[in-house]
C-alpha positions as CSV (number, residue, x, y, z in Angstrom):
1,M,27.3,-4.7,-12.0
2,R,30.4,-2.7,-13.1
3,L,31.7,0.2,-11.1
4,E,31.6,2.6,-14.0
5,N,27.9,1.8,-14.6
6,I,27.0,2.3,-11.0
7,I,28.7,5.7,-11.1
8,A,26.9,6.7,-14.3
9,L,23.5,5.5,-13.1
10,T,23.6,7.1,-9.7
11,H,25.3,10.4,-10.8
12,G,27.9,9.5,-8.2
13,T,31.5,10.6,-7.7
14,L,34.3,8.0,-7.1
15,V,36.4,9.6,-4.3
16,N,39.3,7.2,-4.5
17,K,41.1,4.9,-6.8
18,P,40.0,1.4,-5.8
19,F,41.3,-2.0,-6.9
20,V,37.8,-3.3,-7.6
21,N,35.7,-2.6,-10.6
22,N,32.7,-4.9,-10.3
23,F,30.1,-5.9,-7.7
24,E,28.2,-9.1,-7.1
25,N,25.1,-7.5,-5.6
26,I,23.7,-4.2,-4.4
27,V,22.8,-4.5,-0.7
28,F,21.6,-2.1,2.0
29,E,20.8,-4.5,4.8
30,I,23.9,-5.3,6.8
31,K,22.8,-8.9,7.5
32,S,22.7,-9.6,3.8
33,I,26.3,-8.3,2.9
34,K,28.5,-10.9,1.3
35,R,32.0,-10.7,-0.2
36,G,31.9,-8.6,-3.4
37,D,28.7,-6.6,-2.7
38,L,28.1,-2.8,-3.0
39,F,26.8,-1.5,0.3
40,I,24.2,1.3,0.0
41,A,24.7,3.2,3.3
42,F,21.3,4.4,4.4
43,D,22.8,4.1,7.9
44,E,26.4,5.3,7.8
45,T,27.2,3.8,11.2
46,L,27.1,0.4,9.6
47,I,29.8,1.1,7.0
48,Q,32.7,-0.4,8.9
49,E,30.7,-3.6,9.6
50,A,29.8,-3.8,5.9
51,I,33.5,-3.6,5.0
52,F,34.3,-6.2,7.6
53,N,31.7,-8.5,6.1
54,G,33.2,-8.3,2.6
55,A,31.7,-5.2,0.9
56,Y,33.7,-4.2,-2.2
57,G,32.2,-0.7,-2.3
58,V,30.2,1.8,-0.3
59,L,27.7,4.3,-1.7
60,F,27.1,7.1,0.7
61,D,25.7,10.7,0.9
62,K,26.9,11.9,4.3
63,P,30.4,12.9,5.4
64,T,32.3,9.6,5.8
65,Q,35.8,8.7,6.8
66,I,37.5,6.7,4.0
67,S,38.9,3.7,6.0
68,D,39.8,1.2,3.2
69,T,41.3,2.6,0.0
70,E,41.2,-0.8,-1.8
71,I,37.3,-0.8,-2.1
72,A,35.2,1.7,-4.0
73,W,33.8,4.8,-2.2
74,I,31.0,6.5,-4.2
75,K,29.6,9.8,-3.0
76,V,26.1,10.7,-4.2
77,D,23.7,13.5,-3.3
78,S,21.1,11.1,-2.0
79,V,21.3,7.3,-1.4
80,T,17.5,7.1,-1.8
81,D,17.6,8.8,-5.3
82,A,20.6,6.6,-6.2
83,L,18.8,3.4,-5.4
84,K,15.8,4.7,-7.4
85,R,18.0,5.2,-10.5
86,L,19.5,1.8,-10.1
87,L,16.1,0.1,-9.8
88,R,14.6,2.1,-12.7
89,F,17.4,0.9,-15.0
90,R,17.0,-2.7,-13.8
91,L,13.2,-2.6,-14.6
92,I,13.9,-1.1,-18.0
93,E,16.3,-4.0,-18.7
94,K,13.6,-6.5,-17.5
95,E,11.0,-4.8,-19.8
96,V,8.4,-4.8,-17.0
97,R,4.9,-3.5,-17.7
98,V,3.7,-1.0,-15.1
99,Y,0.1,-0.1,-14.3
100,E,-1.0,2.7,-12.0
101,C,-4.1,2.5,-9.8
102,N,-5.7,4.2,-6.8
103,E,-5.0,3.2,-3.2
104,I,-8.1,1.0,-2.8
105,I,-7.5,-1.1,-5.9
106,L,-3.9,-1.6,-4.8
107,K,-4.8,-2.7,-1.3
108,L,-7.4,-5.1,-2.7
109,A,-4.8,-6.5,-5.1
110,L,-2.4,-7.1,-2.2
111,Q,-4.9,-9.7,-0.9
112,V,-5.3,-11.6,-4.2
113,I,-3.2,-14.6,-5.1
114,T,-1.8,-14.3,-8.6
115,E,0.9,-15.8,-10.8
116,P,4.5,-14.8,-10.1
117,N,4.5,-12.6,-13.3
118,F,2.1,-10.1,-11.6
119,I,3.2,-8.1,-8.6
120,A,1.2,-5.6,-6.6
121,I,3.8,-3.4,-4.9
122,S,3.5,-1.1,-1.9
123,G,6.2,0.5,0.2
124,N,9.3,2.7,0.3
125,I,12.2,2.5,-2.0
126,Q,14.0,-0.2,0.1
127,E,10.9,-2.4,0.2
128,T,10.2,-1.9,-3.5
129,Y,13.8,-2.7,-4.4
130,K,13.7,-6.0,-2.4
131,S,10.5,-7.0,-4.2
132,L,11.4,-6.0,-7.7
133,W,15.2,-6.3,-8.2
134,D,15.0,-10.0,-9.2
135,V,11.7,-9.9,-11.1
136,S,11.4,-12.0,-14.2
137,Q,11.4,-10.6,-17.7
138,N,8.1,-8.9,-18.8
139,T,6.6,-9.0,-15.3
140,H,3.4,-6.9,-14.8
141,I,3.6,-4.4,-11.9
142,L,0.7,-2.7,-10.2
143,F,1.4,0.3,-8.0
144,C,-0.3,3.3,-6.4
145,P,1.6,6.7,-6.5
146,T,0.5,7.6,-3.0
147,L,2.0,4.4,-1.6
148,T,5.1,3.9,-3.9
149,D,7.3,6.5,-5.6
150,K,6.2,7.0,-9.2
151,D,9.8,8.0,-10.2
152,I,10.9,4.4,-10.0
153,F,8.9,3.5,-13.1
154,T,8.7,4.4,-16.8
155,N,6.1,4.0,-19.5
156,I,3.3,3.8,-16.9
157,K,-0.2,2.7,-18.1
158,T,-3.5,3.5,-16.4
159,L,-6.3,1.0,-15.7
160,S,-9.2,0.9,-18.0
161,S,-12.5,1.8,-16.4
162,N,-14.5,0.0,-19.2
163,V,-15.3,-3.2,-17.4
164,I,-16.6,-5.9,-19.7
165,E,-17.7,-8.4,-17.2
166,P,-19.3,-6.9,-14.1
167,I,-19.5,-8.4,-10.6
168,T,-23.0,-9.6,-9.8
169,I,-23.9,-9.0,-6.2
170,M,-26.2,-11.7,-4.8
171,E,-26.5,-10.6,-1.1
172,Q,-25.1,-7.6,0.7
173,T,-24.9,-5.7,4.0
174,L,-23.0,-2.4,4.4
175,F,-19.8,-4.3,5.1
176,E,-20.2,-7.8,3.6
177,T,-20.9,-9.0,0.0
178,S,-21.7,-12.3,-1.6
179,F,-21.1,-12.1,-5.4
180,I,-20.6,-13.9,-8.6
181,Y,-17.7,-13.2,-11.0
182,D,-16.8,-15.3,-14.0
183,N,-19.4,-18.0,-12.9
184,V,-17.7,-18.4,-9.5
185,F,-19.7,-17.7,-6.3
186,Y,-17.9,-15.9,-3.5
187,E,-19.9,-16.1,-0.3
188,R,-19.9,-13.6,2.5
189,Q,-16.7,-11.7,1.6
190,L,-15.7,-9.2,4.1
191,I,-15.7,-6.4,1.6
192,S,-18.3,-3.6,1.5
193,P,-20.4,-3.1,-1.7
194,F,-18.8,0.3,-1.7
195,F,-15.6,-1.4,-2.9
196,I,-17.1,-3.6,-5.6
197,P,-16.5,-1.1,-8.5
198,Y,-12.9,-1.0,-7.5
199,L,-12.7,-4.7,-7.4
200,E,-14.3,-4.9,-10.9
201,E,-11.5,-2.7,-12.3
202,L,-8.9,-5.0,-10.7
203,L,-10.4,-8.2,-12.0
204,H,-10.8,-6.7,-15.4
205,L,-7.1,-6.0,-15.4
206,Y,-6.3,-9.6,-14.6
207,K,-8.6,-10.8,-17.4
208,T,-7.1,-8.3,-19.9
209,L,-3.6,-9.4,-19.0
210,K,-4.6,-13.1,-18.8
211,I,-3.3,-13.4,-15.3
212,N,-4.7,-16.3,-13.3
213,F,-5.9,-15.3,-9.9
214,R,-7.6,-16.7,-6.8
215,L,-9.8,-14.8,-4.4
216,R,-9.7,-16.5,-1.0
217,K,-11.0,-14.1,1.6
218,F,-10.7,-10.4,2.0
219,T,-9.6,-8.7,5.3
220,P,-10.5,-5.1,6.1
221,I,-8.4,-2.5,4.5
222,E,-7.7,1.0,6.0
223,H,-10.7,2.6,4.2
224,F,-14.4,2.5,5.2
225,Q,-13.3,0.2,8.0
226,A,-16.2,-0.8,10.3
227,V,-15.7,-1.3,14.0
228,F,-18.6,-2.5,16.0
229,T,-18.8,-1.1,19.6
230,N,-21.1,-1.0,22.6
231,K,-22.3,2.2,24.3
232,K,-19.0,2.5,26.2
233,F,-17.2,2.3,22.8
234,E,-15.6,-1.0,23.7
235,I,-14.9,-3.0,20.6
236,K,-17.2,-5.9,20.0
237,E,-17.1,-8.8,17.5
238,F,-18.0,-8.1,13.9
239,G,-21.8,-7.9,13.4
240,T,-22.7,-8.1,17.1
241,S,-23.7,-4.5,17.8
242,D,-26.0,-1.9,16.2
243,K,-23.5,0.9,16.9
244,V,-20.7,1.0,14.2
245,L,-17.8,3.4,13.8
246,I,-16.5,3.7,10.2
247,F,-13.0,5.0,9.9
248,E,-11.7,6.7,6.8
249,P,-8.2,8.3,6.6
250,N,-8.5,9.5,3.0
251,D,-10.6,12.7,2.6
252,S,-11.0,12.2,-1.2
253,L,-13.4,9.4,-0.5
254,I,-15.7,11.2,1.9
255,K,-18.4,12.5,-0.4
256,S,-18.7,9.1,-2.2
257,E,-18.9,7.3,1.2
258,I,-21.5,9.7,2.5
259,S,-23.6,9.2,-0.7
260,F,-23.2,5.4,-0.3
261,L,-24.3,5.4,3.4
262,K,-27.4,7.6,2.6
263,K,-28.5,5.3,-0.2
264,Q,-27.7,1.9,1.5
265,A,-28.7,2.8,5.1
266,N,-31.5,5.4,4.7
267,W,-33.2,3.8,7.7
268,A,-30.3,4.6,10.0
269,K,-29.2,7.5,12.1
270,I,-25.8,8.5,10.6
271,I,-23.4,11.1,11.8
272,Y,-20.2,12.4,10.2
273,I,-17.2,13.4,12.3
274,L,-14.7,15.5,10.3
275,P,-11.6,17.6,11.0
276,E,-12.6,21.2,11.6
277,S,-12.9,23.5,8.5
278,S,-12.1,20.7,6.0
279,Y,-15.1,19.8,3.8
280,E,-18.0,21.4,2.1
281,I,-20.8,18.9,2.5
282,E,-24.5,19.6,2.1
283,D,-25.8,17.5,5.0
284,T,-24.5,19.9,7.7
285,E,-27.2,18.8,10.2
286,H,-25.4,15.5,10.9
287,I,-21.8,16.8,10.7
288,L,-19.7,17.2,13.8
289,F,-16.2,18.8,13.7
290,Y,-13.2,18.2,15.8
291,K,-10.0,20.2,16.4
292,N,-7.9,17.3,17.7
293,K,-8.2,13.5,18.0
294,K,-8.9,13.7,21.7
295,E,-12.3,15.3,21.1
296,I,-13.6,12.5,18.9
297,L,-14.7,10.1,21.7
298,S,-16.4,13.0,23.5
299,L,-18.4,13.8,20.4
300,L,-19.4,10.2,20.0
301,R,-20.6,9.9,23.6
302,E,-22.8,12.9,23.2
303,A,-24.4,11.8,19.9
304,T,-27.1,9.4,19.0
305,F,-26.4,7.2,16.0
306,H,-26.2,3.8,14.4
307,F,-23.3,4.6,12.1
308,A,-20.6,7.2,12.6
309,L,-18.2,8.0,9.7
310,I,-15.0,9.3,11.2
311,V,-12.6,11.0,9.0
312,G,-8.8,11.6,9.4
313,V,-8.1,9.0,12.0
314,D,-8.0,5.2,12.3
315,K,-9.3,2.6,14.8
316,S,-6.2,3.2,17.1
317,I,-8.2,5.9,18.9
318,L,-10.1,3.0,20.5
319,S,-8.0,1.2,23.1
320,R,-9.2,-2.3,22.9
321,P,-8.2,-4.9,20.3
322,I,-10.4,-6.0,17.4
323,Y,-12.1,-9.4,17.5
324,H,-11.5,-11.2,14.3
325,H,-14.6,-12.0,12.2
326,T,-14.8,-15.7,11.2
327,Q,-15.2,-16.3,7.5
328,L,-15.4,-19.2,5.1
329,T,-12.3,-19.8,3.0
330,L,-13.2,-19.8,-0.6
331,E,-11.7,-22.3,-3.0
332,F,-12.2,-22.8,-6.7
């Protein structure tokens, strides 16, 4: 990419008069630097090493000593924003097609095998850049605004909620589902029926875009995540205990998850452990509030329950490792 284009796209200022006017690649990892590259200095302590490794330019946002006047030194307000602008321009050139979804759909999509022309993306600007800089023309991109910066993309489309071909559930527990989709039977998938409407939207997107996909097996995502424990809250193998802690970090899902539990497990004793003064929920009889994470285990020890929905924390409050649940690998 030409130096003048880099300056224009990043709103940068060239602070010297270099002998170079073109760069082979844009790089921010020091181990990847090659002769002719532009180094994006997220870590200014690596600038001298980048120059030694052959960098033809340095893009920086902190006070920096100009040590080699033959290469280009480009000052910007923010290296993060500069990289966003460069990537945005690149994606416009590639005529990518971008779709926005919620966090659950994105995390399910990350577990599905698809063709190379469909990419589910999650991460910061550096991770996103590495995944998308070399995408093919007209690639389809799926992202979630809470996991990836929306400013990277233009002409964003939303997913259609009008699912033409629904998933048919054959058997289910609270945390496993066997289902049929498009005449294919997926047995004992480690996905709660709670997530099936989200999966329907994702599969509908694949069908609409004519993207071939394969569902092998799902692993738990960081929502409505079930951990089986004994009375001492030692973690047990999946399905081997009648005491289950369900972790949910996203407070926007709480009301729908409570409704799901009441409907699907009306036989069970269920409690809800929430951050203090956070939610307006009708079933106050079974709600316990905590001020800090250290109180959660004490509340659990004092309560009688089959299922405990715990909001605002993850399974790391339990000290012992999770045993992996054995599943069949699905082929089709």
